[in-house]
Structure formats: C-alpha cells, structure tokens
VORO-602688 format. One record per residue (C-alpha): z, y, x; residue number from 1. Coordinates in Angstrom, 2 decimals, always signed. Layout:
BEGIN
+---------+---------+---------+-----+
:      c3 :      c2 :      c1 :   n :
+---------+---------+---------+-----+
:       Z :       Y :       X : NUM :
...
+---------+---------+---------+-----+
This chain:
BEGIN
+---------+---------+---------+-----+
:      c3 :      c2 :      c1 :   n :
+---------+---------+---------+-----+
: +140.49 : +144.83 : +164.94 :   1 :
: +140.96 : +144.23 : +161.05 :   2 :
: +141.50 : +140.22 : +160.92 :   3 :
: +141.10 : +140.40 : +156.89 :   4 :
: +137.55 : +141.56 : +157.38 :   5 :
: +135.26 : +138.17 : +157.95 :   6 :
: +133.25 : +137.80 : +161.45 :   7 :
: +129.79 : +136.38 : +162.51 :   8 :
: +130.12 : +133.21 : +163.89 :   9 :
: +128.15 : +134.28 : +167.17 :  10 :
: +124.59 : +133.32 : +167.89 :  11 :
: +124.85 : +130.83 : +163.92 :  12 :
: +125.05 : +134.24 : +162.21 :  13 :
: +127.25 : +132.86 : +159.43 :  14 :
: +129.80 : +135.32 : +158.44 :  15 :
: +133.47 : +132.95 : +158.69 :  16 :
: +136.52 : +134.29 : +157.98 :  17 :
: +139.22 : +134.58 : +161.19 :  18 :
: +141.26 : +131.73 : +160.09 :  19 :
: +139.87 : +128.06 : +159.41 :  20 :
: +141.75 : +125.77 : +157.79 :  21 :
: +141.89 : +122.27 : +158.27 :  22 :
: +142.47 : +118.52 : +156.19 :  23 :
: +144.51 : +116.80 : +158.63 :  24 :
: +148.28 : +117.37 : +157.99 :  25 :
: +147.82 : +117.55 : +154.05 :  26 :
: +147.59 : +120.42 : +152.26 :  27 :
: +146.93 : +120.90 : +149.04 :  28 :
: +144.09 : +121.48 : +147.01 :  29 :
: +145.06 : +124.76 : +145.34 :  30 :
: +146.32 : +125.87 : +148.51 :  31 :
: +142.35 : +125.82 : +149.72 :  32 :
: +141.68 : +127.74 : +147.11 :  33 :
: +144.92 : +130.46 : +147.13 :  34 :
: +143.45 : +130.93 : +150.47 :  35 :
: +139.86 : +131.22 : +149.60 :  36 :
: +139.60 : +133.33 : +146.43 :  37 :
: +142.54 : +135.48 : +147.44 :  38 :
: +142.56 : +135.75 : +150.82 :  39 :
: +138.56 : +134.53 : +151.90 :  40 :
: +139.48 : +131.82 : +153.92 :  41 :
: +135.97 : +130.03 : +153.67 :  42 :
: +135.83 : +127.20 : +156.86 :  43 :
: +136.64 : +124.42 : +156.12 :  44 :
: +137.58 : +121.76 : +158.43 :  45 :
: +137.38 : +118.46 : +156.75 :  46 :
: +138.37 : +116.87 : +160.42 :  47 :
: +139.62 : +114.36 : +162.57 :  48 :
: +142.15 : +112.84 : +159.09 :  49 :
: +140.05 : +113.51 : +155.81 :  50 :
: +142.76 : +114.16 : +153.60 :  51 :
: +142.27 : +114.28 : +149.36 :  52 :
: +143.40 : +117.69 : +149.36 :  53 :
: +140.27 : +119.46 : +151.43 :  54 :
: +137.85 : +117.28 : +149.68 :  55 :
: +139.21 : +117.91 : +146.78 :  56 :
: +139.18 : +121.69 : +147.40 :  57 :
: +135.49 : +121.51 : +148.52 :  58 :
: +134.38 : +119.39 : +145.12 :  59 :
: +135.56 : +122.47 : +143.73 :  60 :
: +134.67 : +125.86 : +145.67 :  61 :
: +131.31 : +124.53 : +146.15 :  62 :
: +129.92 : +124.38 : +142.53 :  63 :
: +130.07 : +128.14 : +141.94 :  64 :
: +130.57 : +129.52 : +145.67 :  65 :
: +128.66 : +127.13 : +148.34 :  66 :
: +126.58 : +129.57 : +149.38 :  67 :
: +130.03 : +131.62 : +150.90 :  68 :
: +131.45 : +127.88 : +152.10 :  69 :
: +131.46 : +127.31 : +155.94 :  70 :
: +132.13 : +123.22 : +155.69 :  71 :
: +132.67 : +121.87 : +158.90 :  72 :
: +132.68 : +117.89 : +159.92 :  73 :
: +132.80 : +116.23 : +162.52 :  74 :
: +131.98 : +113.06 : +164.54 :  75 :
: +133.77 : +111.39 : +167.32 :  76 :
: +130.72 : +108.70 : +167.70 :  77 :
: +129.69 : +107.69 : +170.69 :  78 :
: +126.35 : +105.60 : +170.78 :  79 :
: +124.52 : +107.51 : +168.74 :  80 :
: +123.46 : +104.99 : +165.94 :  81 :
: +127.31 : +105.50 : +163.70 :  82 :
: +126.56 : +108.81 : +163.47 :  83 :
: +123.98 : +109.58 : +160.44 :  84 :
: +125.52 : +106.51 : +158.13 :  85 :
: +129.25 : +108.17 : +158.58 :  86 :
: +128.55 : +111.62 : +158.03 :  87 :
: +126.34 : +110.88 : +155.09 :  88 :
: +129.09 : +109.01 : +153.63 :  89 :
: +131.35 : +112.71 : +154.43 :  90 :
: +128.58 : +114.61 : +152.19 :  91 :
: +128.69 : +111.97 : +149.28 :  92 :
: +132.68 : +112.41 : +149.26 :  93 :
: +132.41 : +116.14 : +149.27 :  94 :
: +129.44 : +115.95 : +147.06 :  95 :
: +127.64 : +117.92 : +149.75 :  96 :
: +123.25 : +118.73 : +150.39 :  97 :
: +124.45 : +119.31 : +154.06 :  98 :
: +127.03 : +120.38 : +156.09 :  99 :
: +127.15 : +124.17 : +157.54 : 100 :
: +128.66 : +122.51 : +160.91 : 101 :
: +129.15 : +119.19 : +162.78 : 102 :
: +131.16 : +119.33 : +165.34 : 103 :
: +130.86 : +116.67 : +168.33 : 104 :
: +134.52 : +115.53 : +168.85 : 105 :
: +136.33 : +115.63 : +171.95 : 106 :
: +133.61 : +115.78 : +174.89 : 107 :
: +135.05 : +116.41 : +177.63 : 108 :
: +131.27 : +116.60 : +180.07 : 109 :
: +127.85 : +116.97 : +178.30 : 110 :
: +127.19 : +114.47 : +175.53 : 111 :
: +124.70 : +111.31 : +176.79 : 112 :
: +121.09 : +111.65 : +175.22 : 113 :
: +121.79 : +109.35 : +172.70 : 114 :
: +124.96 : +111.48 : +171.04 : 115 :
: +122.88 : +114.54 : +171.08 : 116 :
: +119.04 : +113.45 : +169.84 : 117 :
: +121.48 : +111.65 : +166.74 : 118 :
: +123.04 : +115.50 : +166.04 : 119 :
: +119.67 : +117.24 : +166.03 : 120 :
: +117.87 : +114.11 : +164.27 : 121 :
: +120.46 : +115.74 : +161.55 : 122 :
: +119.86 : +119.54 : +161.92 : 123 :
: +116.05 : +118.69 : +161.41 : 124 :
: +116.78 : +116.38 : +158.41 : 125 :
: +118.46 : +119.62 : +156.81 : 126 :
: +121.75 : +117.46 : +157.09 : 127 :
: +123.57 : +119.76 : +159.02 : 128 :
: +122.97 : +124.08 : +159.89 : 129 :
: +123.93 : +124.28 : +162.94 : 130 :
: +126.15 : +121.69 : +166.44 : 131 :
: +130.04 : +122.52 : +167.47 : 132 :
: +131.47 : +120.91 : +170.75 : 133 :
: +135.35 : +120.63 : +170.57 : 134 :
: +136.60 : +118.97 : +174.03 : 135 :
: +139.98 : +119.84 : +175.87 : 136 :
: +137.80 : +120.09 : +179.67 : 137 :
: +138.12 : +124.00 : +179.20 : 138 :
: +135.56 : +124.75 : +182.27 : 139 :
: +132.84 : +122.90 : +180.61 : 140 :
: +132.30 : +125.32 : +177.84 : 141 :
: +131.75 : +128.11 : +180.74 : 142 :
: +129.35 : +125.56 : +182.22 : 143 :
: +127.83 : +125.22 : +179.06 : 144 :
: +127.31 : +129.13 : +178.30 : 145 :
: +125.56 : +130.17 : +181.60 : 146 :
: +123.47 : +127.13 : +181.18 : 147 :
: +119.62 : +128.61 : +179.70 : 148 :
: +119.35 : +125.69 : +176.70 : 149 :
: +122.80 : +125.45 : +174.98 : 150 :
: +123.43 : +122.06 : +174.03 : 151 :
: +125.68 : +123.75 : +171.27 : 152 :
: +125.95 : +126.74 : +168.92 : 153 :
: +129.58 : +126.54 : +168.46 : 154 :
: +132.38 : +126.36 : +171.61 : 155 :
: +135.80 : +124.84 : +170.03 : 156 :
: +138.37 : +124.51 : +172.20 : 157 :
: +142.84 : +125.12 : +172.66 : 158 :
: +143.91 : +128.38 : +173.07 : 159 :
: +147.43 : +130.28 : +172.63 : 160 :
: +150.77 : +131.66 : +174.81 : 161 :
: +151.28 : +128.76 : +176.71 : 162 :
: +147.32 : +127.21 : +177.06 : 163 :
: +145.96 : +130.49 : +178.04 : 164 :
: +143.28 : +128.49 : +180.85 : 165 :
: +140.18 : +129.90 : +178.18 : 166 :
: +140.51 : +133.67 : +179.60 : 167 :
: +139.20 : +132.46 : +182.85 : 168 :
: +137.68 : +129.21 : +181.75 : 169 :
: +135.45 : +130.18 : +178.73 : 170 :
: +136.09 : +134.13 : +177.73 : 171 :
: +134.12 : +135.78 : +180.88 : 172 :
: +131.04 : +133.62 : +179.77 : 173 :
: +130.89 : +134.45 : +176.20 : 174 :
: +131.08 : +137.80 : +176.39 : 175 :
: +126.73 : +139.03 : +175.75 : 176 :
: +125.11 : +139.37 : +172.27 : 177 :
: +123.46 : +135.67 : +172.13 : 178 :
: +126.07 : +133.66 : +172.67 : 179 :
: +127.68 : +130.50 : +170.94 : 180 :
: +130.53 : +131.01 : +168.48 : 181 :
: +134.37 : +130.37 : +169.12 : 182 :
: +136.77 : +128.40 : +167.40 : 183 :
: +140.35 : +127.99 : +169.13 : 184 :
: +143.06 : +125.28 : +167.74 : 185 :
: +146.15 : +124.52 : +168.50 : 186 :
: +148.12 : +128.27 : +167.76 : 187 :
: +151.44 : +126.71 : +167.57 : 188 :
: +150.49 : +123.89 : +170.71 : 189 :
: +151.76 : +121.47 : +168.27 : 190 :
: +154.50 : +123.57 : +167.00 : 191 :
: +156.31 : +123.29 : +170.68 : 192 :
: +155.80 : +127.77 : +170.51 : 193 :
: +157.65 : +127.14 : +167.45 : 194 :
: +160.91 : +125.00 : +168.67 : 195 :
: +164.32 : +127.03 : +170.38 : 196 :
: +164.73 : +123.63 : +172.11 : 197 :
: +161.34 : +124.30 : +174.33 : 198 :
: +161.61 : +127.30 : +175.53 : 199 :
: +164.09 : +129.67 : +177.58 : 200 :
: +168.11 : +129.97 : +176.46 : 201 :
: +168.49 : +133.70 : +175.08 : 202 :
: +164.54 : +133.83 : +174.61 : 203 :
: +164.01 : +133.83 : +170.84 : 204 :
: +160.24 : +131.73 : +169.87 : 205 :
: +157.27 : +132.82 : +167.99 : 206 :
: +157.14 : +132.33 : +164.62 : 207 :
: +153.86 : +130.29 : +163.21 : 208 :
: +152.10 : +133.90 : +162.23 : 209 :
: +152.26 : +135.11 : +165.82 : 210 :
: +150.55 : +132.17 : +167.07 : 211 :
: +148.13 : +132.68 : +164.77 : 212 :
: +147.58 : +136.70 : +165.59 : 213 :
: +148.31 : +136.18 : +169.72 : 214 :
: +144.66 : +133.86 : +169.86 : 215 :
: +142.77 : +136.30 : +166.81 : 216 :
: +144.22 : +138.89 : +168.96 : 217 :
: +141.30 : +138.22 : +172.01 : 218 :
: +138.23 : +139.49 : +171.08 : 219 :
: +136.28 : +136.72 : +172.33 : 220 :
: +137.92 : +134.80 : +169.91 : 221 :
: +135.62 : +134.50 : +166.02 : 222 :
: +137.97 : +131.93 : +164.79 : 223 :
: +141.72 : +130.65 : +164.67 : 224 :
: +142.21 : +127.33 : +162.25 : 225 :
: +145.35 : +126.37 : +160.87 : 226 :
: +146.46 : +122.80 : +159.92 : 227 :
: +148.92 : +123.64 : +156.91 : 228 :
: +150.86 : +121.12 : +155.46 : 229 :
: +152.43 : +122.98 : +152.77 : 230 :
: +151.87 : +126.16 : +150.90 : 231 :
: +154.62 : +127.75 : +152.98 : 232 :
: +152.43 : +126.67 : +155.94 : 233 :
: +149.86 : +128.28 : +154.48 : 234 :
: +151.41 : +131.36 : +153.67 : 235 :
: +152.59 : +131.61 : +157.06 : 236 :
: +149.00 : +131.34 : +158.28 : 237 :
: +147.92 : +133.58 : +155.59 : 238 :
: +150.30 : +136.64 : +156.48 : 239 :
: +148.28 : +136.86 : +160.60 : 240 :
: +145.36 : +138.33 : +158.74 : 241 :
: +147.13 : +141.62 : +156.84 : 242 :
: +149.34 : +141.68 : +160.16 : 243 :
: +146.39 : +141.74 : +162.80 : 244 :
: +146.36 : +141.89 : +166.53 : 245 :
: +149.59 : +141.82 : +168.40 : 246 :
: +151.47 : +144.87 : +169.99 : 247 :
: +151.72 : +145.52 : +173.26 : 248 :
: +155.15 : +144.48 : +173.94 : 249 :
: +154.43 : +141.73 : +171.24 : 250 :
: +151.77 : +140.40 : +173.58 : 251 :
: +153.82 : +140.19 : +176.85 : 252 :
: +156.87 : +138.96 : +175.00 : 253 :
: +154.19 : +135.57 : +173.73 : 254 :
: +152.95 : +135.40 : +176.89 : 255 :
: +156.56 : +135.09 : +178.77 : 256 :
: +157.53 : +132.20 : +175.64 : 257 :
: +154.06 : +130.55 : +176.74 : 258 :
: +154.54 : +130.72 : +180.05 : 259 :
: +158.84 : +129.40 : +179.59 : 260 :
: +157.19 : +126.60 : +177.77 : 261 :
: +154.85 : +125.65 : +180.35 : 262 :
: +157.71 : +126.05 : +183.34 : 263 :
+---------+---------+---------+-----+
C-alpha cells in the first residue's frame, strides 16, 4: 500500500490524496499549496472554522488546477432554509462555481427530509457534486451502508488508535465495490495520543506521523484528515505519506497506547 498514490473516494469516482487538509487550525496558504504541488494533496476542507489561509490557497490553486482539486464545504443547518444562502456565500468567498463535496455536519441520526431535500437541490443545481455525512455515532454509518438507497455518498467519522469502533461498526459494511467513500478524522485524538501525561508510565507516546499512518493503514479508510496549525505540523502529516503503513510491531504498539489512553 503506497500512501503517496491517490485513491478513489468510494463510489464518487473522485481521485483523492490519502491525506486531506482541514482549515480550522490555521495552516497558511503557502504550506497548503506546497502540499498540493509537492505531495499531491488535493482534498481541501474549508470546514467548521473557515480560516483565510485555506481560502487563499483554494483561490490560488483553482486558477490552473480546479480539475484536480476536491473542495469540501460543510453545513450544520438543521432547517433546510439556511443551507443554500450560506453555502453559496462560501462558494463566492472561494471564487468557485461549485464544490465537490457538501458535508452535512454532526448528524447522529439520518438527517431529516428537509435537510436532505435542501442538499439534493444544490446537487441538482450543479452547485455540489456529492454529499457527505459526518457524525459521532458510528453505528449510524453501518446502518446506512446496509440501506439500498444511501442518503449520502461519503461517510466522515472518528478513527484513531484509541477510537477503533469503526473497525466493527463501519468497516465490515463498506467492504464492497459500490460503496460510500470514507474520510477519517481526529487521528491524534485531539493531541491526546501525543501527550506522555495521558498514557501509561514508561510508554512512549505516538507521534503525529504514526497517528496518520495508523488510520491510513486500514484498507477501508480512503482519506485521513489532518488539521495542521503550522508548517511543522504539516510536515509531520506529509511524512506519513512517504513512510506508508505501520508494520505489525508498530501497529501493536499503537493499539496498546490507544488502549492505555482509554483505560
């Protein structure tokens, strides 16, 4: 498994990098553009906190590389009324005519019809190519994957060495050809897996690079999101692409550290 090679985001057919970059933590435009040009990182998530660095990078890259970019925006609207105006405002801020993904954010049950109808209307209008769903109740995604008519094309969920429930609640149900794409987030468990104070005495914490390698080592994960704040943190994430999957001993250690953190 070569993490440097792009993959297909499930049934969307979108060719994506194994790492995606989120905007919320403040990484600057030059670092995002470097990740694109030098490492092929093309999934850019202008997400919960819409920082200027990501907007600048997307506006710059889309001039010559729009066909290679996979841009995701998110909506937390529960009414179905505010989704379109806020989404279109986001497109204008990025200088885009459409987004590749609209993420319906933080749903722990199937979104109500009014939300799905508003999202599908944006798809029909050519403003969005595919719909994604994020949430913390992993069993929901397993349920959706078994439904004949999936509500969304991409699932976005927590997966890391401490939160491994996706291995039983999601992954067995997306192991098929016509399947939703998968995006994992919180690879470092909000930095807890990197903190020696939070794990067993005598155990060395994981590095950020190891955390991303852990998530990407599972064949059911298409993309792992990273939320760097600095160029150094970006480099830690990019190193995972070159190093590839964890070995058996490294994987066993990551799981042991995850268990100690939860315990």
